[in-house]
DRENMIKOL-135788 format. One line per field, with one value per atom (N, C-alpha, C): residue in one letter; residue number from 1; x, y, z; atom name. Coordinates in pm, 1 decimal, padded with zeros to 6 digits. Layout:
! residues N
aa = (A;...);
i = (NUM;...);
px = (X;...);
py = (Y;...);
pz = (Z;...);
at = (CA;...);
END
This chain:
! residues 69
aa = (M;M;M;L;L;L;L;L;L;R;R;R;E;E;E;L;L;L;F;F;F;T;T;T;H;H;H;L;L;L;G;G;G;S;S;S;P;P;P;A;A;A;T;T;T;R;R;R;Q;Q;Q;E;E;E;I;I;I;L;L;L;Q;Q;Q;S;S;S;V;V;V;W;W;W;G;G;G;S;S;S;S;S;S;A;A;A;H;H;H;I;I;I;D;D;D;P;P;P;N;N;N;I;I;I;V;V;V;E;E;E;Q;Q;Q;Y;Y;Y;V;V;V;S;S;S;T;T;T;L;L;L;R;R;R;K;K;K;K;K;K;L;L;L;S;S;S;A;A;A;R;R;R;G;G;G;S;S;S;N;N;N;V;V;V;S;S;S;I;I;I;V;V;V;T;T;T;V;V;V;R;R;R;G;G;G;V;V;V;G;G;G;Y;Y;Y;L;L;L;A;A;A;T;T;T;V;V;V;D;D;D;E;E;E);
i = (1;1;1;2;2;2;3;3;3;4;4;4;5;5;5;6;6;6;7;7;7;8;8;8;9;9;9;10;10;10;11;11;11;12;12;12;13;13;13;14;14;14;15;15;15;16;16;16;17;17;17;18;18;18;19;19;19;20;20;20;21;21;21;22;22;22;23;23;23;24;24;24;25;25;25;26;26;26;27;27;27;28;28;28;29;29;29;30;30;30;31;31;31;32;32;32;33;33;33;34;34;34;35;35;35;36;36;36;37;37;37;38;38;38;39;39;39;40;40;40;41;41;41;42;42;42;43;43;43;44;44;44;45;45;45;46;46;46;47;47;47;48;48;48;49;49;49;50;50;50;51;51;51;52;52;52;53;53;53;54;54;54;55;55;55;56;56;56;57;57;57;58;58;58;59;59;59;60;60;60;61;61;61;62;62;62;63;63;63;64;64;64;65;65;65;66;66;66;67;67;67;68;68;68;69;69;69);
px = (15012.1;14975.2;14840.7;14749.3;14618.6;14632.5;14709.9;14728.8;14797.1;14894.1;14962.0;14863.6;14775.9;14675.1;14582.3;14540.5;14453.5;14523.8;14652.2;14725.7;14756.7;14754.4;14772.2;14649.6;14537.9;14413.5;14382.9;14483.6;14463.2;14381.3;14273.2;14184.6;14063.3;14068.5;13952.5;13944.6;13824.6;13811.5;13861.9;13918.5;13957.1;13839.1;13800.6;13688.5;13731.8;13635.6;13666.2;13735.7;13690.0;13747.8;13894.5;13925.3;14063.9;14150.6;14097.2;14172.1;14195.9;14092.6;14108.0;14214.7;14209.6;14303.7;14446.6;14463.3;14596.7;14659.0;14580.3;14634.3;14637.6;14532.8;14523.5;14547.3;14558.8;14592.2;14474.6;14364.8;14247.7;14130.7;14013.5;13895.4;13817.8;13872.2;13800.7;13773.0;13869.7;13854.0;13859.8;13835.2;13844.9;13711.1;13668.5;13544.6;13562.7;13479.4;13492.7;13485.8;13428.2;13421.8;13558.9;13658.3;13792.8;13840.9;13795.8;13835.1;13784.2;13658.7;13601.7;13675.0;13709.7;13780.4;13918.3;13990.0;14123.0;14117.4;14018.5;14003.1;13975.1;13889.4;13858.7;13984.6;14062.4;14186.5;14285.2;14297.3;14389.2;14345.6;14217.5;14166.9;14204.3;14188.8;14222.8;14371.6;14455.5;14600.0;14640.1;14582.5;14613.8;14569.8;14452.2;14400.0;14486.1;14526.8;14608.0;14742.7;14792.8;14921.9;14906.5;14782.6;14759.8;14788.4;14773.2;14802.0;14703.1;14749.9;14661.8;14600.4;14614.5;14556.0;14422.4;14319.9;14187.9;14145.3;14065.6;14008.8;13858.0;13805.4;13663.8;13594.2;13478.7;13397.5;13315.3;13326.4;13244.3;13138.9;13022.1;12915.4;12886.4;12885.3;12856.6;12974.0;13087.1;13203.6;13324.3;13371.0;13490.9;13541.8;13672.2;13736.1;13828.5;13840.2;13919.7;14012.8;14141.9;14238.4;14247.6;14244.5;14259.8;14365.6;14429.8;14530.0;14477.8;14457.0;14408.9;14527.5;14507.0;14617.3;14589.3);
py = (08310.2;08189.9;08136.6;08227.8;08187.3;08114.8;08171.0;08108.8;07973.2;07964.9;07837.4;07733.0;07772.8;07679.6;07632.2;07722.6;07683.3;07585.4;07605.9;07516.4;07381.7;07371.8;07240.2;07153.5;07216.0;07145.2;07145.5;07165.3;07176.2;07057.4;07087.4;06984.6;06959.8;07007.8;06996.3;07124.4;07163.9;07290.6;07282.5;07391.9;07406.6;07469.1;07411.2;07466.9;07592.8;07673.7;07795.8;07759.3;07652.3;07609.0;07568.1;07495.6;07456.2;07579.1;07676.0;07798.9;07875.7;07892.4;07962.9;07896.5;07765.6;07691.9;07705.0;07689.1;07691.1;07830.6;07930.1;08064.9;08144.7;08134.1;08214.0;08133.6;08000.8;07917.9;07875.5;07946.2;07914.4;07993.5;07943.3;08018.5;08068.3;08043.8;08075.4;08225.0;08309.0;08452.3;08535.1;08470.1;08539.0;08531.8;08644.0;08649.6;08567.8;08468.0;08385.0;08464.0;08583.2;08665.8;08714.1;08699.0;08740.3;08659.5;08535.2;08452.8;08516.1;08555.7;08617.8;08747.0;08825.1;08950.9;08925.9;08828.8;08800.0;08736.4;08651.6;08592.4;08702.6;08797.2;08908.2;08989.1;09020.1;09095.8;09017.4;08887.9;08804.5;08794.8;08782.6;08780.0;08907.8;09021.9;09150.9;09158.3;09112.6;09115.8;09023.5;08904.5;08810.8;08867.5;08927.3;08985.4;09102.2;09186.9;09303.6;09263.0;09147.7;09099.7;09013.6;08993.4;08912.4;08765.0;08721.3;08582.4;08486.0;08364.7;08261.4;08176.9;08223.3;08155.7;08222.4;08140.0;08189.4;08122.4;08193.7;08137.4;08132.2;08011.2;07986.9;07959.1;08021.3;07993.6;07868.3;07772.6;07651.7;07670.1;07709.2;07748.2;07640.8;07684.5;07594.6;07509.1;07522.0;07439.4;07525.5;07604.8;07685.5;07742.6;07730.0;07791.2;07692.2;07708.9;07620.6;07704.9;07675.4;07743.5;07665.9;07738.3;07676.4;07752.2;07682.2;07742.6;07735.0;07851.8;07859.4;07845.7;07770.3;07752.5;07821.9);
pz = (09981.2;10052.0;10002.0;09970.0;09919.8;09786.6;09695.1;09564.6;09579.6;09665.7;09690.6;09741.9;09832.9;09885.7;09774.6;09687.6;09577.3;09483.5;09461.3;09372.3;09436.1;09566.4;09628.4;09604.5;09568.6;09540.5;09390.6;09308.1;09163.9;09113.8;09045.4;08993.4;09080.5;09203.7;09292.4;09375.4;09412.7;09485.4;09628.8;09674.6;09815.3;09887.3;09999.3;10074.5;10147.5;10183.9;10259.7;10391.5;10453.9;10581.1;10563.2;10456.4;10429.2;10406.0;10333.0;10306.3;10435.2;10515.8;10643.5;10729.3;10738.2;10822.6;10770.9;10640.9;10582.7;10578.8;10539.8;10521.4;10650.9;10731.5;10853.2;10980.8;10967.6;11082.6;11167.4;11160.3;11240.8;11187.9;11213.8;11172.8;11294.2;11411.2;11535.2;11552.1;11523.7;11549.0;11421.0;11308.0;11180.1;11108.2;11054.9;10977.9;10849.8;10824.7;10704.2;10573.7;10576.8;10456.5;10410.6;10495.1;10456.5;10336.3;10325.9;10211.6;10082.8;10080.2;09961.2;09926.2;10026.7;10003.7;09941.7;09994.7;09943.2;09805.0;09779.5;09647.0;09545.1;09579.6;09490.6;09458.7;09560.1;09540.7;09454.9;09481.0;09404.8;09258.3;09233.8;09096.1;09021.5;09086.5;09024.0;08992.3;09084.2;09062.6;08948.2;08942.8;08835.4;08701.0;08697.3;08574.0;08526.6;08618.3;08584.1;08525.2;08564.1;08512.8;08387.3;08342.9;08223.8;08247.6;08368.6;08405.2;08340.0;08315.0;08261.2;08373.4;08497.2;08612.5;08645.3;08664.7;08703.2;08832.4;08908.7;09030.9;09010.5;09014.4;08988.1;09121.2;09140.5;09257.9;09232.4;09322.5;09316.0;09424.3;09380.5;09472.4;09577.5;09702.9;09813.8;09856.4;09785.6;09817.2;09852.5;09756.6;09778.5;09648.6;09625.7;09509.8;09441.3;09308.6;09227.4;09140.7;09144.8;09057.4;08928.5;08817.6;08686.1;08608.2;08515.7;08429.8;08287.4;08226.3;08088.8;07993.9;07889.7;07793.2;07665.2);
at = (N;CA;C;N;CA;C;N;CA;C;N;CA;C;N;CA;C;N;CA;C;N;CA;C;N;CA;C;N;CA;C;N;CA;C;N;CA;C;N;CA;C;N;CA;C;N;CA;C;N;CA;C;N;CA;C;N;CA;C;N;CA;C;N;CA;C;N;CA;C;N;CA;C;N;CA;C;N;CA;C;N;CA;C;N;CA;C;N;CA;C;N;CA;C;N;CA;C;N;CA;C;N;CA;C;N;CA;C;N;CA;C;N;CA;C;N;CA;C;N;CA;C;N;CA;C;N;CA;C;N;CA;C;N;CA;C;N;CA;C;N;CA;C;N;CA;C;N;CA;C;N;CA;C;N;CA;C;N;CA;C;N;CA;C;N;CA;C;N;CA;C;N;CA;C;N;CA;C;N;CA;C;N;CA;C;N;CA;C;N;CA;C;N;CA;C;N;CA;C;N;CA;C;N;CA;C;N;CA;C;N;CA;C;N;CA;C;N;CA;C;N;CA;C;N;CA;C;N;CA;C;N;CA;C;N;CA;C;N;CA;C);
END
């Protein structure tokens, strides 16, 4: 779900708030650091599979999915 959310914003970064809302449904009772934890895990999984998809941190904004060619 996280990767899908990042790809819906392809070309522009998804904010942490948008990710929390889309993936977890609410940010009211969820630690915002969960986004960073899941992004880290997803990056490791993509790297281990040799994927050409990268997740870039846009400081102060959120995350951006890119496809390397």
